[in-house]
N, C-alpha and C positions, 0 to 999 in steps of 0.2 A: 360273298359269304365264303368263309375259309373252308368249310366242310365240302360243299359241292363244287367249290372253285368257280362260282358264278357271280357276276356283278349284281349288286343290289340296286344299282342305278344312281348311286350318289357317292360323294367322296368329301373328305375334309382336306383342306390345304392350309398349312400354317406358314405365314409370312413373317419375316424378321421385322418388318416395319409396316405400321398401319397404312402408310401412304401407298405402299405396294399393293396391299389388299384393296384399297379404294380404287386404285388404277385398274386392277383386274375387274372389279365390279363395274366400273364405268365403261371399259373397253371390250370386255369379253362376254358380258351378260347377254344371253340369248344367241350366242354364236353357235352354229351347228358343230357338233362333235358326233361323227358317225351318223350323220343325217338326222340328229335329234338336237333341238336347241337346248343348250345347257342353261340352267337357271342358277345364278350365283347370288347368294345372300349371306348375311352375317350369321354365324352359328349362335343360336340362343340356347345356352346350357340350362337355364332355369325353366323347368317345365311349367311352373305356375304362371310365368309371364306369357308363355305360348298358349296356354289353355284358357286364359281369362276371356279372350275374345276382344279385349280392349284395343281399339284402333283398327279392328278388322271391318272392312266394308264389303258388302255383297253388291255386285254390279250386275244388273239384268238388262235385257233387251239390247245386247250388244249386236252390232252388225256382224254377220258371220265371217267377214273378212278380217276382223280384229284379232290379232294374235297377242301372245304374251308381251312382246316388245312394245307393240302399239299401246296396249293397256298401261304398261309401265311408264312409257314416255308421256302419256296423257295425264296420269295421276301424279307423277313425280313433281308437278308444279305445286302441289299442295303440301309437300313435306317428304321427309325421308321414308322410303318404302323398305320394309323388312322382307316382304314376300309378295309376289304378284303372280296370278295364274288365271288363264282362261280355261274353263272346263271343256274338255274334249271327249269325243267318243273313242272307241278302240282304233278307229282309222285315223284319228287325229283331227277330225272335223269339229269345229266349234259348236258348242251347245247353246251359244248365245248368252252366256253369263260367266261371271268370274269373281275372284276375290282379290282385294288389295289390302294388305296388312301394313298399316302405318306404324312408325315408331312411337307416335304420340296420339292420344285421343283427340287432341286439338286439331291435328292435321286431318284426321279422319272426319271430324265434324266440319271442318272447312270444305273438304271435298264433297260432303253430302249437301252442304248449303249451296254450293255452286252447281 
């Protein structure tokens, strides 16, 4: 935030080439930065697409050892993931559930069927 000069915990990065952005997503996603795993995802500027819930899957009964990367790696078999997160408490411990937002409803449906 510009006024208190304190990080809001997110950033935007513009790449000259989409392939560079894809490489960053593939190689850097969930890499720790200052002891916190960074989540990299495509920026979605259209709020109506974000708020519809289409393609969003709620995953429950996760083993407490499952982290964001493991959830992402498991569900990426079904399609392109826009966002993926395991819900944690203030200490960073898993709450046993999470969300996977797929690019398409079809990918979400396939993940639910399996």
